[in-house]
ZAMARGU-4260 file (C-alpha; in steps of 0.2 Angstrom, whole numbers, plus 5000, padded with zeros to 4 digits):
<rodrens>
0) 5525/5656/4679 | 5533/5650/4663 | 5549/5638/4664 | 5560/5635/4649 | 5566/5617/4649
5) 5581/5614/4638 | 5583/5596/4633 | 5565/5593/4639 | 5562/5578/4628 | 5576/5569/4636
10) 5576/5556/4650 | 5577/5568/4665 | 5569/5583/4656 | 5553/5574/4651 | 5550/5568/4669
15) 5554/5585/4676 | 5541/5592/4663 | 5528/5581/4670 | 5531/5587/4688 | 5531/5605/4682
20) 5515/5604/4673 | 5507/5594/4688 | 5512/5608/4699 | 5504/5621/4688 | 5518/5629/4679
25) 5518/5633/4660 | 5532/5624/4651 | 5541/5628/4636 | 5553/5615/4629 | 5568/5617/4617
30) 5576/5601/4611 | 5586/5596/4596 | 5581/5577/4598 | 5599/5572/4597 | 5596/5558/4610
35) 5577/5559/4611 | 5561/5559/4600 | 5547/5571/4599 | 5534/5558/4604 | 5541/5559/4622
40) 5533/5576/4624 | 5516/5570/4617 | 5517/5557/4631 | 5521/5570/4644 | 5505/5579/4639
45) 5495/5562/4640 | 5501/5559/4657 | 5497/5576/4664 | 5482/5580/4653 | 5490/5597/4650
50) 5499/5605/4635 | 5517/5612/4633 | 5525/5622/4620 | 5538/5614/4609 | 5553/5621/4599
55) 5565/5610/4589 | 5581/5620/4591 | 5600/5617/4596 | 5605/5628/4611 | 5620/5633/4601
60) 5608/5642/4589 | 5608/5660/4596 | 5594/5666/4583 | 5583/5651/4587 | 5585/5654/4606
65) 5581/5673/4605 | 5565/5669/4595 | 5559/5657/4609 | 5563/5671/4622 | 5555/5684/4611
70) 5539/5673/4609 | 5537/5668/4628 | 5539/5677/4644 | 5552/5665/4652 | 5553/5667/4671
75) 5566/5653/4674 | 5576/5640/4665 | 5580/5622/4669 | 5595/5618/4658 | 5597/5599/4654
80) 5603/5600/4636 | 5620/5593/4633 | 5630/5577/4629 | 5632/5565/4644 | 5641/5549/4641
85) 5657/5547/4651 | 5665/5535/4639 | 5661/5544/4623 | 5668/5560/4631 | 5685/5552/4633
90) 5685/5547/4614 | 5677/5564/4608 | 5682/5578/4620 | 5681/5592/4608 | 5663/5587/4603
95) 5659/5588/4622 | 5668/5605/4625 | 5660/5613/4610 | 5642/5606/4613 | 5641/5607/4632
100) 5651/5623/4636 | 5648/5633/4620 | 5630/5629/4620 | 5628/5634/4638 | 5637/5651/4635
105) 5625/5655/4621 | 5610/5651/4632 | 5616/5661/4647 | 5620/5676/4635 | 5602/5675/4628
110) 5595/5674/4646 | 5604/5689/4650 | 5598/5699/4635 | 5580/5695/4640 | 5583/5699/4658
115) 5579/5681/4663 | 5592/5678/4677 | 5585/5662/4686 | 5592/5645/4682 | 5593/5627/4688
120) 5608/5619/4680 | 5609/5600/4677 | 5626/5597/4684 | 5634/5580/4690 | 5643/5571/4704
125) 5657/5569/4692 | 5663/5586/4697 | 5670/5579/4714 | 5683/5568/4705 | 5693/5559/4717
130) 5687/5567/4733 | 5683/5555/4748 | 5665/5548/4749 | 5652/5553/4753 | 5653/5568/4742
135) 5648/5585/4751 | 5645/5602/4743 | 5659/5610/4753 | 5672/5599/4744 | 5684/5606/4731
140) 5679/5601/4714 | 5688/5600/4697 | 5699/5586/4699 | 5689/5576/4686 | 5694/5560/4677
145) 5684/5563/4661 | 5679/5577/4648 | 5661/5575/4652 | 5663/5579/4670 | 5675/5593/4666
150) 5662/5602/4655 | 5650/5601/4670 | 5663/5608/4681 | 5668/5622/4669 | 5649/5627/4667
155) 5648/5628/4686 | 5663/5640/4686 | 5655/5650/4672 | 5639/5652/4682 | 5649/5657/4697
160) 5657/5670/4688 | 5641/5676/4681 | 5634/5678/4698 | 5649/5687/4705 | 5648/5700/4690
165) 5629/5702/4693 | 5621/5698/4709 | 5603/5698/4702 | 5606/5680/4696 | 5598/5666/4705
170) 5607/5649/4702 | 5604/5632/4708 | 5618/5619/4703 | 5610/5601/4705 | 5624/5588/4706
175) 5615/5572/4701 | 5621/5555/4705 | 5614/5540/4694 | 5596/5542/4689 | 5587/5526/4684
180) 5569/5521/4684 | 5554/5527/4674 | 5537/5535/4676 | 5525/5523/4684 | 5513/5525/4669
185) 5526/5516/4658 | 5524/5530/4645 | 5541/5538/4647 | 5558/5531/4653 | 5576/5530/4648
190) 5576/5527/4630 | 5592/5533/4622 | 5595/5532/4603 | 5607/5519/4597 | 5616/5508/4609
195) 5614/5514/4627 | 5629/5521/4636 | 5621/5520/4653 | 5619/5504/4664 | 5600/5503/4666
200) 5593/5505/4649 | 5607/5492/4643 | 5601/5480/4656 | 5583/5482/4651 | 5586/5479/4633
205) 5596/5463/4637 | 5581/5457/4647 | 5568/5461/4634 | 5579/5453/4620 | 5585/5468/4610
210) 5603/5466/4615 | 5612/5449/4617 | 5623/5452/4632 | 5628/5465/4645 | 5646/5469/4648
215) 5651/5474/4666 | 5665/5487/4664 | 5678/5480/4677 | 5677/5467/4690 | 5693/5471/4699
220) 5689/5487/4708 | 5692/5488/4727 | 5674/5487/4731 | 5663/5473/4739 | 5661/5463/4723
225) 5674/5471/4712 | 5661/5481/4702 | 5659/5500/4702 | 5648/5507/4716 | 5636/5521/4712
230) 5622/5531/4721 | 5606/5527/4710 | 5591/5538/4712 | 5574/5536/4705 | 5571/5548/4690
235) 5555/5554/4698 | 5563/5559/4714 | 5576/5568/4704 | 5562/5577/4694 | 5554/5583/4710
240) 5571/5590/4716 | 5570/5602/4701 | 5553/5607/4707 | 5560/5612/4724 | 5575/5621/4715
245) 5564/5631/4704 | 5554/5637/4719 | 5571/5642/4727 | 5577/5652/4712 | 5561/5660/4709
250) 5561/5667/4726 | 5578/5674/4729 | 5595/5677/4722 | 5612/5668/4725 | 5621/5653/4719
255) 5621/5636/4728 | 5625/5618/4724 | 5615/5603/4730 | 5619/5585/4729 | 5604/5575/4722
260) 5606/5557/4727 | 5600/5543/4739 | 5615/5543/4749 | 5617/5524/4747 | 5630/5515/4736
265) 5624/5500/4725 | 5636/5490/4715 | 5633/5486/4697 | 5630/5468/4702 | 5617/5474/4715
270) 5608/5482/4701 | 5609/5467/4690 | 5602/5456/4704 | 5588/5468/4708 | 5583/5469/4690
275) 5582/5450/4689 | 5571/5450/4704 | 5559/5464/4696 | 5559/5456/4679 | 5559/5437/4684
280) 5572/5435/4670 | 5590/5429/4672 | 5602/5442/4664 | 5616/5437/4652 | 5631/5447/4657
285) 5650/5445/4657 | 5664/5454/4666 | 5674/5465/4655 | 5689/5477/4656 | 5687/5494/4665
290) 5680/5509/4655 | 5690/5525/4653 | 5686/5538/4666 | 5676/5527/4678 | 5679/5529/4697
295) 5677/5514/4708 | 5664/5521/4720 | 5654/5537/4724 | 5638/5542/4733 | 5630/5557/4740
300) 5628/5566/4756 | 5611/5574/4752 | 5609/5583/4769 | 5610/5601/4761 | 5596/5597/4748
305) 5585/5589/4762 | 5587/5604/4773 | 5588/5619/4761 | 5577/5613/4747 | 5565/5602/4757
310) 5568/5588/4746 | 5572/5570/4750 | 5572/5554/4739 | 5558/5542/4742 | 5561/5527/4731
315) 5573/5513/4733 | 5582/5501/4721 | 5567/5489/4720 | 5555/5502/4714 | 5568/5509/4702
320) 5570/5492/4694 | 5551/5488/4694 | 5547/5504/4685 | 5561/5502/4672 | 5554/5485/4668
325) 5537/5491/4667 | 5542/5504/4654 | 5553/5492/4644 | 5539/5479/4643 | 5526/5492/4637
330) 5539/5499/4625 | 5549/5484/4619 | 5555/5493/4604 | 5557/5510/4612 | 5547/5526/4610
335) 5543/5528/4592
</rodrens>
């Protein structure tokens, strides 16, 4: 079986490629390296001892995607490719709508042309908006506070319409919470280009000395310590969820959404203190103003993924921080 992974050189994509290769799948990766580097895929091959096919292409490039499908018999797609920074999306909404939504539509059209109707979509817990916590898949979605989340919601709706029009499709919508951590080898981890938008790589770069100080966005939320609470999940646990979802889409039809999280809420200060423990370093941080589009707290009810996909998160916050620090110390200047 051959799986096409869009955005496969990215943080979650690369860890999922490891799990796919280890499970015996053939893997084809398409990535434009907007927020990643080609060396990541070489490291995936080193970790697994197996090779994958690599294409440098933007998913908005219809001709490029059609070439990939023509050259490979793709059985299913895992779709990661897209811009993903909440704050940036509030500043640049048109960029997010054009890239994430237009690119996804092109991908789905090419899949349909080549009769590949099985997809696992990288969605987000942000689609739940201001629903009460813990988030459950039965909740209404769409009341979203930022353009990034709205792109995920709109793509879910598009895929729902695709399935309604053609019941041969098999679609899993994986609603991620907050992935952190790294592969235990230290060869791959979260290593965004430029200044990180996500908390953990920023913390790691402050700890290693690449950045002078961490600003915590908001210390006056109605939470236990005033900082935002999120459901953090180890990226390897998240990657394994995709393995379960691929198995499901390959063996049936339909469309289902699944929460992929630990079901536990940790504050920003919880993460900082756990990272200080893992690294043995005192982190330099200050409390700043709130960031546009951020919600005070959210975490998952992952019961549906546990029962229907046979998936459950295994790793806790200490392991997440230890593996992040291992990756950072082995790659102090990032992956080159």
